[in-house]
C-alpha positions as protocol buffer text, in pm:
chain_id: "A"
residue {
  index: 1
  type: UNK
  ca { x: 12164 y: 7663 z: 8916 }
}
residue {
  index: 2
  type: UNK
  ca { x: 12250 y: 7705 z: 9284 }
}
residue {
  index: 3
  type: UNK
  ca { x: 12009 y: 7527 z: 9526 }
}
residue {
  index: 4
  type: UNK
  ca { x: 11763 y: 7743 z: 9713 }
}
residue {
  index: 5
  type: UNK
  ca { x: 11938 y: 7637 z: 10030 }
}
residue {
  index: 6
  type: UNK
  ca { x: 12256 y: 7810 z: 9926 }
}
residue {
  index: 7
  type: UNK
  ca { x: 12085 y: 8142 z: 9841 }
}
residue {
  index: 8
  type: UNK
  ca { x: 12078 y: 8436 z: 10072 }
}
residue {
  index: 9
  type: UNK
  ca { x: 11760 y: 8438 z: 10293 }
}
residue {
  index: 10
  type: UNK
  ca { x: 11603 y: 8789 z: 10286 }
}
residue {
  index: 11
  type: UNK
  ca { x: 11337 y: 8873 z: 10542 }
}
residue {
  index: 12
  type: UNK
  ca { x: 11071 y: 9128 z: 10437 }
}
residue {
  index: 13
  type: UNK
  ca { x: 10823 y: 9292 z: 10679 }
}
residue {
  index: 14
  type: UNK
  ca { x: 10457 y: 9273 z: 10581 }
}
residue {
  index: 15
  type: UNK
  ca { x: 10133 y: 9456 z: 10626 }
}
residue {
  index: 16
  type: UNK
  ca { x: 9849 y: 9321 z: 10850 }
}
residue {
  index: 17
  type: UNK
  ca { x: 9539 y: 9440 z: 10679 }
}
residue {
  index: 18
  type: UNK
  ca { x: 9164 y: 9356 z: 10620 }
}
residue {
  index: 19
  type: UNK
  ca { x: 9190 y: 9150 z: 10295 }
}
residue {
  index: 20
  type: UNK
  ca { x: 8943 y: 8990 z: 10057 }
}
residue {
  index: 21
  type: UNK
  ca { x: 9028 y: 8661 z: 9861 }
}
residue {
  index: 22
  type: UNK
  ca { x: 8773 y: 8423 z: 9718 }
}
residue {
  index: 23
  type: UNK
  ca { x: 8476 y: 8408 z: 9959 }
}
residue {
  index: 24
  type: UNK
  ca { x: 8682 y: 8527 z: 10245 }
}
residue {
  index: 25
  type: UNK
  ca { x: 8713 y: 8868 z: 10397 }
}
residue {
  index: 26
  type: UNK
  ca { x: 8950 y: 8863 z: 10696 }
}
residue {
  index: 27
  type: UNK
  ca { x: 9265 y: 9026 z: 10840 }
}
residue {
  index: 28
  type: UNK
  ca { x: 9577 y: 8881 z: 10676 }
}
residue {
  index: 29
  type: UNK
  ca { x: 9948 y: 8941 z: 10648 }
}
residue {
  index: 30
  type: UNK
  ca { x: 10004 y: 9072 z: 10295 }
}
residue {
  index: 31
  type: UNK
  ca { x: 10282 y: 9218 z: 10072 }
}
residue {
  index: 32
  type: UNK
  ca { x: 10285 y: 9326 z: 9714 }
}
residue {
  index: 33
  type: UNK
  ca { x: 10442 y: 9050 z: 9506 }
}
residue {
  index: 34
  type: UNK
  ca { x: 10683 y: 9297 z: 9343 }
}
residue {
  index: 35
  type: UNK
  ca { x: 10896 y: 9280 z: 9655 }
}
residue {
  index: 36
  type: UNK
  ca { x: 10913 y: 8902 z: 9635 }
}
residue {
  index: 37
  type: UNK
  ca { x: 10984 y: 8904 z: 9262 }
}
residue {
  index: 38
  type: UNK
  ca { x: 11266 y: 9155 z: 9318 }
}
residue {
  index: 39
  type: UNK
  ca { x: 11443 y: 8949 z: 9580 }
}
residue {
  index: 40
  type: UNK
  ca { x: 11414 y: 8627 z: 9372 }
}
residue {
  index: 41
  type: UNK
  ca { x: 11534 y: 8793 z: 9055 }
}
residue {
  index: 42
  type: UNK
  ca { x: 11834 y: 8925 z: 9250 }
}
residue {
  index: 43
  type: UNK
  ca { x: 11916 y: 8575 z: 9360 }
}
residue {
  index: 44
  type: UNK
  ca { x: 11769 y: 8561 z: 9708 }
}
residue {
  index: 45
  type: UNK
  ca { x: 11494 y: 8368 z: 9884 }
}
residue {
  index: 46
  type: UNK
  ca { x: 11213 y: 8595 z: 10035 }
}
residue {
  index: 47
  type: UNK
  ca { x: 11090 y: 8520 z: 10387 }
}
residue {
  index: 48
  type: UNK
  ca { x: 10783 y: 8709 z: 10514 }
}
residue {
  index: 49
  type: UNK
  ca { x: 10794 y: 8876 z: 10865 }
}
residue {
  index: 50
  type: UNK
  ca { x: 10431 y: 8966 z: 10969 }
}
residue {
  index: 51
  type: UNK
  ca { x: 10386 y: 9224 z: 11250 }
}
residue {
  index: 52
  type: UNK
  ca { x: 10262 y: 8968 z: 11509 }
}
residue {
  index: 53
  type: UNK
  ca { x: 10468 y: 8753 z: 11757 }
}
residue {
  index: 54
  type: UNK
  ca { x: 10768 y: 8980 z: 11703 }
}
residue {
  index: 55
  type: UNK
  ca { x: 11100 y: 8808 z: 11807 }
}
residue {
  index: 56
  type: UNK
  ca { x: 11420 y: 8961 z: 11706 }
}
residue {
  index: 57
  type: UNK
  ca { x: 11607 y: 8632 z: 11726 }
}
residue {
  index: 58
  type: UNK
  ca { x: 11433 y: 8531 z: 11399 }
}
residue {
  index: 59
  type: UNK
  ca { x: 11704 y: 8751 z: 11234 }
}
residue {
  index: 60
  type: UNK
  ca { x: 11962 y: 8484 z: 11319 }
}
residue {
  index: 61
  type: UNK
  ca { x: 11803 y: 8277 z: 11036 }
}
residue {
  index: 62
  type: UNK
  ca { x: 11839 y: 8562 z: 10784 }
}
residue {
  index: 63
  type: UNK
  ca { x: 12114 y: 8700 z: 10565 }
}
residue {
  index: 64
  type: UNK
  ca { x: 11944 y: 9037 z: 10491 }
}
residue {
  index: 65
  type: UNK
  ca { x: 11637 y: 9238 z: 10598 }
}
residue {
  index: 66
  type: UNK
  ca { x: 11399 y: 9466 z: 10395 }
}
residue {
  index: 67
  type: UNK
  ca { x: 11169 y: 9705 z: 10581 }
}
residue {
  index: 68
  type: UNK
  ca { x: 10888 y: 9746 z: 10330 }
}
residue {
  index: 69
  type: UNK
  ca { x: 10679 y: 10049 z: 10246 }
}
residue {
  index: 70
  type: UNK
  ca { x: 10316 y: 10108 z: 10358 }
}
residue {
  index: 71
  type: UNK
  ca { x: 10108 y: 10337 z: 10571 }
}
residue {
  index: 72
  type: UNK
  ca { x: 10208 y: 10640 z: 10768 }
}
residue {
  index: 73
  type: UNK
  ca { x: 10426 y: 10608 z: 11076 }
}
residue {
  index: 74
  type: UNK
  ca { x: 10242 y: 10688 z: 11397 }
}
residue {
  index: 75
  type: UNK
  ca { x: 10352 y: 11046 z: 11503 }
}
residue {
  index: 76
  type: UNK
  ca { x: 10327 y: 10937 z: 11860 }
}
residue {
  index: 77
  type: UNK
  ca { x: 10647 y: 10737 z: 11801 }
}
residue {
  index: 78
  type: UNK
  ca { x: 10840 y: 11057 z: 11772 }
}
residue {
  index: 79
  type: UNK
  ca { x: 10635 y: 11263 z: 12025 }
}
residue {
  index: 80
  type: UNK
  ca { x: 10443 y: 11464 z: 11765 }
}
residue {
  index: 81
  type: UNK
  ca { x: 10072 y: 11543 z: 11736 }
}
residue {
  index: 82
  type: UNK
  ca { x: 9905 y: 11401 z: 11428 }
}
residue {
  index: 83
  type: UNK
  ca { x: 9866 y: 11611 z: 11115 }
}
residue {
  index: 84
  type: UNK
  ca { x: 9506 y: 11615 z: 10968 }
}
residue {
  index: 85
  type: UNK
  ca { x: 9657 y: 11421 z: 10669 }
}
residue {
  index: 86
  type: UNK
  ca { x: 9805 y: 11154 z: 10899 }
}
residue {
  index: 87
  type: UNK
  ca { x: 9502 y: 10932 z: 10908 }
}
residue {
  index: 88
  type: UNK
  ca { x: 9624 y: 10573 z: 10838 }
}
residue {
  index: 89
  type: UNK
  ca { x: 9871 y: 10446 z: 11097 }
}
residue {
  index: 90
  type: UNK
  ca { x: 9959 y: 10102 z: 11243 }
}
residue {
  index: 91
  type: UNK
  ca { x: 10136 y: 10148 z: 11580 }
}
residue {
  index: 92
  type: UNK
  ca { x: 10179 y: 9772 z: 11613 }
}
residue {
  index: 93
  type: UNK
  ca { x: 10362 y: 9747 z: 11290 }
}
residue {
  index: 94
  type: UNK
  ca { x: 10579 y: 10048 z: 11390 }
}
residue {
  index: 95
  type: UNK
  ca { x: 10687 y: 9868 z: 11706 }
}
residue {
  index: 96
  type: UNK
  ca { x: 10742 y: 9538 z: 11519 }
}
residue {
  index: 97
  type: UNK
  ca { x: 10972 y: 9712 z: 11263 }
}
residue {
  index: 98
  type: UNK
  ca { x: 11155 y: 9923 z: 11521 }
}
residue {
  index: 99
  type: UNK
  ca { x: 11248 y: 9604 z: 11711 }
}
residue {
  index: 100
  type: UNK
  ca { x: 11378 y: 9443 z: 11398 }
}
residue {
  index: 101
  type: UNK
  ca { x: 11572 y: 9754 z: 11283 }
}
residue {
  index: 102
  type: UNK
  ca { x: 11748 y: 9781 z: 11622 }
}
residue {
  index: 103
  type: UNK
  ca { x: 11845 y: 9417 z: 11613 }
}
residue {
  index: 104
  type: UNK
  ca { x: 11958 y: 9431 z: 11251 }
}
residue {
  index: 105
  type: UNK
  ca { x: 12180 y: 9724 z: 11318 }
}
residue {
  index: 106
  type: UNK
  ca { x: 12318 y: 9569 z: 11642 }
}
residue {
  index: 107
  type: UNK
  ca { x: 12414 y: 9252 z: 11453 }
}
residue {
  index: 108
  type: UNK
  ca { x: 12522 y: 9430 z: 11136 }
}
residue {
  index: 109
  type: UNK
  ca { x: 12267 y: 9245 z: 10919 }
}
residue {
  index: 110
  type: UNK
  ca { x: 12246 y: 9378 z: 10575 }
}
residue {
  index: 111
  type: UNK
  ca { x: 11945 y: 9625 z: 10579 }
}
residue {
  index: 112
  type: UNK
  ca { x: 11740 y: 9788 z: 10303 }
}
residue {
  index: 113
  type: UNK
  ca { x: 11462 y: 10019 z: 10415 }
}
residue {
  index: 114
  type: UNK
  ca { x: 11205 y: 10129 z: 10145 }
}
residue {
  index: 115
  type: UNK
  ca { x: 10985 y: 10442 z: 10162 }
}
residue {
  index: 116
  type: UNK
  ca { x: 10810 y: 10397 z: 10494 }
}
residue {
  index: 117
  type: UNK
  ca { x: 11102 y: 10176 z: 10579 }
}
residue {
  index: 118
  type: UNK
  ca { x: 11350 y: 10471 z: 10555 }
}
residue {
  index: 119
  type: UNK
  ca { x: 11106 y: 10679 z: 10774 }
}
residue {
  index: 120
  type: UNK
  ca { x: 11095 y: 10397 z: 11032 }
}
residue {
  index: 121
  type: UNK
  ca { x: 11480 y: 10384 z: 11025 }
}
residue {
  index: 122
  type: UNK
  ca { x: 11498 y: 10748 z: 11100 }
}
residue {
  index: 123
  type: UNK
  ca { x: 11236 y: 10745 z: 11373 }
}
residue {
  index: 124
  type: UNK
  ca { x: 11378 y: 10434 z: 11533 }
}
residue {
  index: 125
  type: UNK
  ca { x: 11719 y: 10613 z: 11559 }
}
residue {
  index: 126
  type: UNK
  ca { x: 11564 y: 10926 z: 11709 }
}
residue {
  index: 127
  type: UNK
  ca { x: 11466 y: 11139 z: 11402 }
}
residue {
  index: 128
  type: UNK
  ca { x: 11133 y: 11296 z: 11306 }
}
residue {
  index: 129
  type: UNK
  ca { x: 10912 y: 11316 z: 11003 }
}
residue {
  index: 130
  type: UNK
  ca { x: 10748 y: 11586 z: 10796 }
}
residue {
  index: 131
  type: UNK
  ca { x: 10395 y: 11451 z: 10817 }
}
residue {
  index: 132
  type: UNK
  ca { x: 10260 y: 11610 z: 10505 }
}
residue {
  index: 133
  type: UNK
  ca { x: 10526 y: 11692 z: 10247 }
}
residue {
  index: 134
  type: UNK
  ca { x: 10324 y: 11937 z: 10039 }
}
residue {
  index: 135
  type: UNK
  ca { x: 10335 y: 12166 z: 10349 }
}
residue {
  index: 136
  type: UNK
  ca { x: 10710 y: 12185 z: 10307 }
}
residue {
  index: 137
  type: UNK
  ca { x: 10766 y: 12174 z: 9924 }
}
residue {
  index: 138
  type: UNK
  ca { x: 10435 y: 12320 z: 9800 }
}
residue {
  index: 139
  type: UNK
  ca { x: 10353 y: 12039 z: 9565 }
}
residue {
  index: 140
  type: UNK
  ca { x: 10248 y: 11678 z: 9565 }
}
residue {
  index: 141
  type: UNK
  ca { x: 10454 y: 11537 z: 9284 }
}
residue {
  index: 142
  type: UNK
  ca { x: 10592 y: 11268 z: 9514 }
}
residue {
  index: 143
  type: UNK
  ca { x: 10229 y: 11122 z: 9540 }
}
residue {
  index: 144
  type: UNK
  ca { x: 10061 y: 11265 z: 9227 }
}
residue {
  index: 145
  type: UNK
  ca { x: 9729 y: 11071 z: 9275 }
}
residue {
  index: 146
  type: UNK
  ca { x: 9582 y: 10766 z: 9451 }
}
residue {
  index: 147
  type: UNK
  ca { x: 9769 y: 10447 z: 9339 }
}
residue {
  index: 148
  type: UNK
  ca { x: 9979 y: 10633 z: 9083 }
}
residue {
  index: 149
  type: UNK
  ca { x: 10353 y: 10648 z: 9126 }
}
residue {
  index: 150
  type: UNK
  ca { x: 10540 y: 10970 z: 9055 }
}
residue {
  index: 151
  type: UNK
  ca { x: 10884 y: 11000 z: 8905 }
}
residue {
  index: 152
  type: UNK
  ca { x: 11162 y: 11183 z: 9095 }
}
residue {
  index: 153
  type: UNK
  ca { x: 11516 y: 11286 z: 8992 }
}
residue {
  index: 154
  type: UNK
  ca { x: 11753 y: 11203 z: 9281 }
}
residue {
  index: 155
  type: UNK
  ca { x: 12090 y: 11362 z: 9324 }
}
residue {
  index: 156
  type: UNK
  ca { x: 12335 y: 11148 z: 9510 }
}
residue {
  index: 157
  type: UNK
  ca { x: 12626 y: 11239 z: 9743 }
}
residue {
  index: 158
  type: UNK
  ca { x: 12967 y: 11109 z: 9633 }
}
residue {
  index: 159
  type: UNK
  ca { x: 13170 y: 10849 z: 9824 }
}
residue {
  index: 160
  type: UNK
  ca { x: 12855 y: 10676 z: 9950 }
}
residue {
  index: 161
  type: UNK
  ca { x: 12698 y: 10337 z: 9913 }
}
residue {
  index: 162
  type: UNK
  ca { x: 12419 y: 10496 z: 9702 }
}
residue {
  index: 163
  type: UNK
  ca { x: 12675 y: 10660 z: 9477 }
}
residue {
  index: 164
  type: UNK
  ca { x: 12853 y: 10323 z: 9420 }
}
residue {
  index: 165
  type: UNK
  ca { x: 12530 y: 10182 z: 9311 }
}
residue {
  index: 166
  type: UNK
  ca { x: 12375 y: 10463 z: 9111 }
}
residue {
  index: 167
  type: UNK
  ca { x: 12646 y: 10720 z: 9034 }
}
residue {
  index: 168
  type: UNK
  ca { x: 12574 y: 11089 z: 9069 }
}
residue {
  index: 169
  type: UNK
  ca { x: 12191 y: 11079 z: 9007 }
}
residue {
  index: 170
  type: UNK
  ca { x: 11906 y: 10840 z: 8909 }
}
residue {
  index: 171
  type: UNK
  ca { x: 11537 y: 10863 z: 8829 }
}
residue {
  index: 172
  type: UNK
  ca { x: 11304 y: 10671 z: 9067 }
}
residue {
  index: 173
  type: UNK
  ca { x: 10945 y: 10575 z: 9129 }
}
residue {
  index: 174
  type: UNK
  ca { x: 10795 y: 10742 z: 9428 }
}
residue {
  index: 175
  type: UNK
  ca { x: 10467 y: 10736 z: 9628 }
}
residue {
  index: 176
  type: UNK
  ca { x: 10462 y: 10918 z: 9965 }
}
residue {
  index: 177
  type: UNK
  ca { x: 10333 y: 11234 z: 10145 }
}
residue {
  index: 178
  type: UNK
  ca { x: 10573 y: 11200 z: 10443 }
}
residue {
  index: 179
  type: UNK
  ca { x: 10945 y: 11225 z: 10450 }
}
residue {
  index: 180
  type: UNK
  ca { x: 11234 y: 11274 z: 10698 }
}
residue {
  index: 181
  type: UNK
  ca { x: 11237 y: 11604 z: 10877 }
}
residue {
  index: 182
  type: UNK
  ca { x: 11498 y: 11598 z: 11170 }
}
residue {
  index: 183
  type: UNK
  ca { x: 11763 y: 11359 z: 11064 }
}
residue {
  index: 184
  type: UNK
  ca { x: 11864 y: 11096 z: 11324 }
}
residue {
  index: 185
  type: UNK
  ca { x: 12226 y: 11147 z: 11454 }
}
residue {
  index: 186
  type: UNK
  ca { x: 12346 y: 10801 z: 11332 }
}
residue {
  index: 187
  type: UNK
  ca { x: 12208 y: 10866 z: 10981 }
}
residue {
  index: 188
  type: UNK
  ca { x: 12399 y: 11025 z: 10697 }
}
residue {
  index: 189
  type: UNK
  ca { x: 12178 y: 11181 z: 10419 }
}
residue {
  index: 190
  type: UNK
  ca { x: 12312 y: 11053 z: 10085 }
}
residue {
  index: 191
  type: UNK
  ca { x: 12059 y: 11162 z: 9832 }
}
residue {
  index: 192
  type: UNK
  ca { x: 11796 y: 11429 z: 9786 }
}
residue {
  index: 193
  type: UNK
  ca { x: 11528 y: 11530 z: 9531 }
}
residue {
  index: 194
  type: UNK
  ca { x: 11547 y: 11867 z: 9362 }
}
residue {
  index: 195
  type: UNK
  ca { x: 11307 y: 12016 z: 9618 }
}
residue {
  index: 196
  type: UNK
  ca { x: 11537 y: 11906 z: 9910 }
}
residue {
  index: 197
  type: UNK
  ca { x: 11337 y: 11589 z: 10016 }
}
residue {
  index: 198
  type: UNK
  ca { x: 11563 y: 11328 z: 10168 }
}
residue {
  index: 199
  type: UNK
  ca { x: 11564 y: 11044 z: 9921 }
}
residue {
  index: 200
  type: UNK
  ca { x: 11834 y: 10823 z: 10073 }
}
residue {
  index: 201
  type: UNK
  ca { x: 12023 y: 10782 z: 10401 }
}
residue {
  index: 202
  type: UNK
  ca { x: 12286 y: 10544 z: 10535 }
}
residue {
  index: 203
  type: UNK
  ca { x: 12377 y: 10439 z: 10890 }
}
residue {
  index: 204
  type: UNK
  ca { x: 12720 y: 10550 z: 10988 }
}
residue {
  index: 205
  type: UNK
  ca { x: 12962 y: 10271 z: 11064 }
}
residue {
  index: 206
  type: UNK
  ca { x: 12757 y: 9989 z: 10903 }
}
residue {
  index: 207
  type: UNK
  ca { x: 12870 y: 9773 z: 10597 }
}
residue {
  index: 208
  type: UNK
  ca { x: 12517 y: 9787 z: 10435 }
}
residue {
  index: 209
  type: UNK
  ca { x: 12236 y: 9980 z: 10616 }
}
residue {
  index: 210
  type: UNK
  ca { x: 12066 y: 10192 z: 10350 }
}
residue {
  index: 211
  type: UNK
  ca { x: 11717 y: 10349 z: 10335 }
}
residue {
  index: 212
  type: UNK
  ca { x: 11556 y: 10503 z: 10026 }
}
residue {
  index: 213
  type: UNK
  ca { x: 11247 y: 10705 z: 10004 }
}
residue {
  index: 214
  type: UNK
  ca { x: 11162 y: 10576 z: 9662 }
}
residue {
  index: 215
  type: UNK
  ca { x: 11016 y: 10230 z: 9555 }
}
residue {
  index: 216
  type: UNK
  ca { x: 11290 y: 10032 z: 9376 }
}
residue {
  index: 217
  type: UNK
  ca { x: 11056 y: 9720 z: 9362 }
}
residue {
  index: 218
  type: UNK
  ca { x: 10837 y: 9910 z: 9116 }
}
residue {
  index: 219
  type: UNK
  ca { x: 11122 y: 9905 z: 8850 }
}
residue {
  index: 220
  type: UNK
  ca { x: 11195 y: 9540 z: 8763 }
}
residue {
  index: 221
  type: UNK
  ca { x: 11450 y: 9657 z: 8504 }
}
residue {
  index: 222
  type: UNK
  ca { x: 11670 y: 9798 z: 8769 }
}
residue {
  index: 223
  type: UNK
  ca { x: 11767 y: 9554 z: 9049 }
}
residue {
  index: 224
  type: UNK
  ca { x: 12069 y: 9732 z: 9164 }
}
residue {
  index: 225
  type: UNK
  ca { x: 11955 y: 9775 z: 9526 }
}
residue {
  index: 226
  type: UNK
  ca { x: 11820 y: 9424 z: 9561 }
}
residue {
  index: 227
  type: UNK
  ca { x: 12125 y: 9280 z: 9393 }
}
residue {
  index: 228
  type: UNK
  ca { x: 12352 y: 9472 z: 9633 }
}
residue {
  index: 229
  type: UNK
  ca { x: 12156 y: 9351 z: 9931 }
}
residue {
  index: 230
  type: UNK
  ca { x: 12159 y: 8987 z: 9818 }
}
residue {
  index: 231
  type: UNK
  ca { x: 12538 y: 9013 z: 9750 }
}
residue {
  index: 232
  type: UNK
  ca { x: 12590 y: 9131 z: 10103 }
}
residue {
  index: 233
  type: UNK
  ca { x: 12371 y: 8860 z: 10226 }
}
residue {
  index: 234
  type: UNK
  ca { x: 12576 y: 8607 z: 10032 }
}
residue {
  index: 235
  type: UNK
  ca { x: 12881 y: 8716 z: 10210 }
}
residue {
  index: 236
  type: UNK
  ca { x: 12720 y: 8685 z: 10546 }
}
residue {
  index: 237
  type: UNK
  ca { x: 12585 y: 8347 z: 10461 }
}
residue {
  index: 238
  type: UNK
  ca { x: 12938 y: 8231 z: 10370 }
}
residue {
  index: 239
  type: UNK
  ca { x: 13062 y: 8338 z: 10710 }
}
residue {
  index: 240
  type: UNK
  ca { x: 12800 y: 8124 z: 10896 }
}
């Protein structure tokens, strides 16, 4: 077995939320364990990046970056008024992740953006969001009920990173009510759901900068995205 020191170090952004554990009820940096388990199972070492004390130079220590899912992106970050259903935002986290995304792209650090992460990638590069997807697609199958993941069939564009990993289509876990609206100029849409919702996008000119609207961490039987990120991170680590 390889030593942990030789494994790619994958940073993952976290939530900052009121949290209860034991007798304590305080604000804490948290992240669902499934993200950590997915990185470890793929051969990487997870490192948590809380949305406080942001310093992009921390990426110099990493071999890959995951922008995790979470609450709605603040519509003020793309100059939009809030929709009545946009009620749970964290502008501080938005700023934190935007700084890290810009630095990762500038340094060609392998980047995987998940659900809200894809939305942040698009907004950071100048795109906008559909704030309440049912307004556009006339259903809520992407978020069927509170804390229940939906299933979405995704059709993938050929000759893309997503196609190399998944082929022409795949079935995924989803939980979101927002999605990409205006696509940022540097992004190429590489997968859509049957209703037209953008499900994956890649940054032009980058070796590995991929965002997916689904939640790959919720399917431990399919580690293809995490394995690909860790593999790219291993190449980067070898070049240090």
